[in-house]
N, C-alpha and C positions, 0 to 999 in steps of 0.2 A: 504494500500500500504506500509506503514512504516514497518508493521510486516514482509512482504515478504523480504524487504531489510535486516532486522535484521536476518531473517532465512538464507539468502544467505551469509551474513557476518559470521554467526556462523558456517555454513557448511564449508566455506572457511578456517576459523581459525582451525576448527577441522581437516580438511584435511592436513593443514600445520603441525599440531601436530602429526598426524598419520604418515606422511611421515618421520618426524624426528625420531620418535620412531622406525620405521622400520629399521633405519640405525644403531641402537645400536647393536654392534656385540655380539654374544654369549660370555659369560664370563665377560661381562662389564655391568655397570649400569650407569644411568644418574639420575640427580635430577629433580624434578618438575621445579625448577627455571632455571636450565640449558636448559630444553626443552622449557620453556617459552621464554627465551632470544633468543634461536635459531629460534623460531617461529616468533620473531619480537617484543615482548613486555615482558620485564623482570617482569612485574607485573601480568602476566597471570598464575601464579603458580596454583591458584585455578581452572582456566579454563582448564589447563592441567589435573588436577585431575578429573574434571567433564567429559572431553572428554574421558579419559581412563576408567572411570566408565561405559560409554555407548559404549565402544569399539565394533564396529560392526563385527570385524574379529579377535578374540583373537589368532587364530593360525597364522595369518599373521602380526598382530601388537602386538609385545611382551611387553605389558604394565607391565608385572611382572618385567621387567628390570628397572623400574622407582621407585625411593625411595625418601624419603624426604631429606632435607639438612643435616641431621645428619646421613644419611645412613640407617634410620629405614624403615622397610617394613610397608605397610599399614595395619592397624588393620581391615579395612573394604575392603580388596581386593575383587573386584567385582566378581571374578571367583573362589571362594572357600575359602575365608577368608585368613587372614595373614599366616596361616600355609601352605596353598597351594602356596603362593608366595615364602615362604622360600624353600619349596620342589623344585619348579621350578628353583630357583637361585642355590641351592645346586647341582641340577642335572647338572648345567653348570659349576660346580667347584667353585662357590662363597660361601664361608662359611658365615653363618648368626648367629653367637653366640648371644643369647639374642635378636634375631630379628633385628640385625644391621649388615650392610655391611661396611667393611673397605674401605672408599672412596679413601683414599690415594693409595690404591692398585688396586681397581676394578673400579674406575670411568672412564667412557669413556672420552677420551681426547679432543673430539671435543667440542669447546666452541666458543661462539660469543664474539665480543668485548663488547657488552652490559653486558654479564655475567662477564667478567674479570673486568670491571669497578666497580662491586659491591662485589668483593671478599674481 
């Protein structure tokens, strides 16, 4: 029975994460920590990464718009490697010199109070 509860909690957490990632507009990025805080727990950065790695709908959930806290793309991007993530970001007008996005210019402005407390 405990396993079932865990599964439901995991599914619910992933759905929160996916819903937030769906809101990132074209031409903007968010960080794993930002998504974690918006989903309710600033410590879920790795959970966000795992959820995006098993993204059930890459066309509807734009996980390529999520980068690390330094603006770096994932070296293990689940849908074609880091180069594919760069291609997708650049197609939206986000330059990625050396695999890094300028967060001051391209970071999505939606933040939670939890995220702001840790900046």
